[in-house]
C-alpha positions in Angstrom: -36.7 -28.3 19.5 -37.0 -32.1 19.9 -34.5 -32.1 22.7 -36.3 -29.3 24.5 -39.6 -31.2 24.2 -38.0 -34.3 25.7 -36.6 -32.2 28.6 -40.1 -30.7 29.3 -41.7 -34.2 29.3 -39.1 -35.5 31.7 -39.7 -32.5 34.0 -43.5 -33.0 33.9 -43.1 -36.7 34.7 -40.9 -35.9 37.7 -43.5 -33.3 38.9 -46.3 -35.8 38.7 -44.3 -38.3 40.6 -43.6 -35.7 43.2 -47.3 -34.9 43.8 -48.1 -38.7 43.9 -45.3 -39.2 46.5 -46.8 -36.3 48.6 -50.2 -38.1 48.7 -48.9 -41.5 49.7 -48.1 -40.8 53.4 -51.7 -39.6 54.1 -53.1 -42.7 52.4 -50.8 -44.9 54.4 -51.7 -43.2 57.7 -55.5 -43.4 57.1 -55.2 -47.1 56.2 -53.1 -47.8 59.3 -55.6 -46.1 61.6 -58.5 -48.1 60.1 -56.6 -51.3 60.7 -55.9 -50.5 64.3 -59.5 -49.6 65.1 -60.6 -52.9 63.4 -58.3 -54.9 65.7 -59.5 -53.1 68.8 -63.1 -53.8 67.9 -62.4 -57.5 67.3 -61.0 -57.8 70.9 -64.2 -56.4 72.5 -66.7 -59.3 73.6 -69.9 -59.6 71.6 -72.0 -61.9 74.0 -75.0 -60.3 75.8 -74.7 -61.8 79.2 -73.5 -59.5 81.9 -69.9 -59.7 82.6 -68.1 -57.7 85.1 -64.5 -57.9 84.5 -62.1 -57.7 87.3 -60.3 -54.5 87.8 -57.0 -56.3 87.5 -57.8 -57.3 83.9 -59.0 -53.9 82.7 -55.8 -52.1 83.3 -53.5 -54.3 81.1 -56.0 -54.0 78.2 -56.0 -50.3 78.4 -52.2 -50.2 78.7 -51.7 -52.6 75.8 -53.9 -50.6 73.5 -52.2 -47.4 74.5 -48.8 -48.9 73.9 -49.9 -50.2 70.5 -51.2 -46.8 69.5 -48.0 -45.2 70.5 -46.0 -47.8 68.6 -48.2 -47.3 65.6 -47.9 -43.5 65.9 -44.2 -43.8 66.2 -44.0 -46.1 63.3 -46.3 -43.8 61.3 -44.1 -40.9 62.4 -41.0 -42.8 61.4 -42.6 -43.8 58.1 -43.6 -40.2 57.5 -40.1 -39.0 58.4 -38.6 -41.5 56.0 -41.2 -40.6 53.3 -40.5 -36.9 53.9 -36.7 -37.5 53.7 -37.3 -39.6 50.6 -39.5 -36.8 49.1 -36.8 -34.2 50.0 -34.1 -36.4 48.5 -36.2 -36.8 45.4 -36.9 -33.1 45.3 -33.3 -32.4 45.8 -32.4 -34.8 43.0 -35.2 -33.3 40.9 -33.9 -29.8 41.5 -30.4 -31.0 40.8 -31.6 -32.7 37.6 -33.6 -29.6 36.7 -30.5 -27.5 37.3 -28.4 -29.8 35.2 -31.0 -29.8 32.5 -31.1 -26.0 32.6 -27.3 -25.9 32.4 -27.4 -28.4 29.6 -30.1 -26.3 27.9 -28.1 -23.1 28.4 -25.0 -24.9 27.1 -26.9 -26.2 24.1 -28.2 -22.7 23.5 -24.7 -21.3 23.8 -23.5 -24.0 21.5 -26.3 -23.2 19.0 -25.4 -19.5 19.2 -21.8 -20.3 18.7 -22.6 -22.5 15.8 -24.8 -19.8 14.3 -21.9 -17.3 14.8 -19.5 -19.7 13.2 -21.9 -20.4 10.4 -22.2 -16.7 9.8 -18.4 -16.3 9.9 -18.1 -19.3 7.5 -20.7 -17.8 5.2 -19.0 -14.4 5.3 -15.6 -16.1 4.6 -17.1 -18.1 1.7 -18.7 -14.9 0.4 -15.4 -13.1 0.7 -13.7 -16.0 -1.0 -16.2 -15.9 -3.9 -15.7 -12.1 -4.1 -11.9 -12.5 -4.1 -12.2 -15.2 -6.8 -14.4 -13.0 -8.9 -11.9 -10.1 -8.5 -9.0 -12.5 -9.3 -10.8 -13.7 -12.4 -11.6 -10.2 -13.4 -8.0 -9.2 -12.8 -6.7 -12.1 -14.8 -9.0 -11.2 -17.6 -7.8 -7.6 -17.5 -4.2 -8.7 -17.4 -4.8 -11.0 -20.4 -6.4 -8.1 -22.3 -3.5 -5.9 -21.3 -0.9 -8.4 -22.4 -2.7 -8.7 -25.8 -2.7 -4.9 -26.1 1.0 -4.8 -25.1 1.8 -7.4 -27.6 0.0 -5.5 -30.3 1.7 -2.2 -29.2 5.1 -4.0 -29.2 4.5 -5.4 -32.7 3.3 -2.0 -33.9 6.4 -0.3 -32.3 8.6 -2.9 -34.0 7.0 -2.2 -37.3 7.3 1.5 -36.7 10.9 1.1 -35.6 11.7 -0.9 -38.7 10.1 1.8 -40.9 11.9 4.5 -39.0 15.2 2.6 -39.2 14.6 2.3 -43.0 14.0 6.0 -43.2 17.0 6.8 -41.1 19.2 4.5 -43.3 17.9 6.3 -46.4 18.5 9.6 -44.7 22.0 8.5 -43.7 22.7 7.2 -47.1 21.5 10.4 -48.7 23.5 12.4 -46.3 26.6 10.3 -47.0 26.0 10.6 -50.7 25.6 14.4 -50.3 28.7 14.6 -48.0 30.7 12.5 -50.5 29.5 14.8 -53.3 30.5 17.8 -51.3 33.8 16.3 -50.4 34.4 15.4 -54.0 33.5 18.9 -55.0 35.7 20.3 -52.2 38.5 18.0 -53.2 38.1 19.1 -56.8 38.1 22.7 -55.7 41.1 22.1 -53.5 42.9 20.5 -56.5 42.0 23.5 -58.6 43.1 25.9 -55.8 46.2 23.8 -55.2 47.1 24.2 -58.8 46.4 27.9 -58.7 48.3 28.1 -55.4 51.2 26.2 -56.7 51.3 28.5 -59.6 51.4 31.5 -57.2 54.0 29.8 -55.0 56.2 29.0 -58.0 55.8 32.7 -59.1 57.0 34.0 -55.7 59.7 31.4 -55.5 61.1 32.5 -58.9 61.1 36.1 -57.7 63.0 35.1 -54.5 65.6 33.1 -56.5 65.9 36.0 -58.9 66.4 38.5 -56.0 69.1 36.3 -54.4 70.9 35.9 -57.8 71.1 39.7 -58.1 72.9 40.0 -54.7 75.2 36.9 -55.1 78.8 37.5 -55.8 80.3 34.2 -56.9 84.0 33.7 -56.0 86.5 33.3 -59.0 87.8 29.9 -60.1 84.8 28.0 -58.6 83.6 24.8 -60.2 80.2 25.8 -61.7 78.7 22.4 -61.0 79.0 22.8 -57.2 75.7 23.5 -55.3 74.7 24.3 -51.7 71.3 23.9 -50.0 70.1 26.7 -47.6 67.3 26.9 -45.0 65.7 30.4 -44.8 63.4 31.5 -42.0 61.3 34.6 -42.9 59.1 37.0 -41.0 55.9 38.5 -42.4 56.8 41.0 -45.1 59.8 38.9 -46.3 62.4 39.9 -43.8 65.1 37.3 -43.4 65.4 36.2 -39.8 68.1 33.5 -40.2 69.9 31.5 -42.9 71.6 28.1 -42.4 73.6 25.9 -44.8 71.9 22.4 -44.5 74.1 20.8 -47.3 77.5 22.2 -48.1 78.9 22.6 -51.6 82.3 21.4 -50.5 83.7 25.0 -50.9 83.4 27.1 -47.9 83.8 30.3 -49.8 80.9 29.4 -52.1 78.7 28.5 -49.1 79.6 31.8 -47.3 78.9 33.9 -50.5 75.5 32.2 -50.9 74.5 32.9 -47.3 75.6 36.6 -47.6 73.6 36.9 -50.8 70.4 35.8 -49.0 71.0 38.3 -46.2 71.6 41.1 -48.6 68.3 40.2 -50.4 66.2 40.9 -47.3 63.3 41.6 -47.5 62.5 38.9 -50.0 59.4 39.1 -52.1 56.6 37.1 -50.4 52.8 37.1 -50.8 50.9 39.5 -48.5 48.1 37.0 -47.9 48.6 35.3 -44.5 47.5 31.8 -45.7 49.9 32.0 -48.7 52.7 33.4 -46.6 52.5 30.3 -44.3 54.1 28.4 -47.2 57.0 30.8 -47.3 57.8 31.2 -43.6 60.4 28.4 -43.8 61.8 27.6 -47.2 64.7 25.5 -48.7 66.7 26.8 -51.6 69.4 25.0 -53.6 71.9 27.3 -55.4 75.0 26.8 -57.7 77.2 29.3 -59.5 75.5 29.0 -62.9 72.0 29.3 -61.4 69.9 28.6 -58.3 67.7 25.5 -58.2 64.6 24.8 -56.1 
């Protein structure tokens, strides 16, 4: 506002000067006419005696005054023209100055508007920055709380995991103990069954040897201490499929008679149970003239 007041004051001063300059030519003109008339009056004689001037003298006086008036009017016109030009020049300068002042004022207004816009932008940016900072602080606070909750949850999970691992270990230990007890029980049962099975196997083996002995015709004059070992392959039901001498007695007649005795004994007495028969599918038998040995 101070700058605008100064501009208005300068414009008012120039306007006053312009009015004053417009009044000066008229003042100068009136003053000049008064001076001319005063000069003319001083040249007129003031004595009272009659004087008849010569005609030759009157004409130069009239011509001189006319010439002086013309010169004065020309000078006045020249002065007025110069004054008019000076006034026009000053008016032009004043208009130019006013135009420049108006442009400066508009420029100042634009600058002020621009500054206000920039200030609003800056204020908006600062407000946004403050809002962003509050959001960031709130987010950091929430993240801190979340980390604390996660740490608590992790610790709780670790505790729960440790408890669960302890329970699992106890369960595995109990399971292993139970499995071991069952295995021991099963082993004991197997041993018992094995003893019973061995008794059953020995029973059927004795029957097989007895059957072979009934069908074996031992050659005469054979050393009773000789023995031969035979491999017998059986089918279900005791049927003899094949007989091989795996260890000779040293007497081919004794080996041949032992083999024939096994073939004649077919079918051999074997258990009807399939699991027990699996032990009799392939058997080895050692025989000698006095008796047969397993």
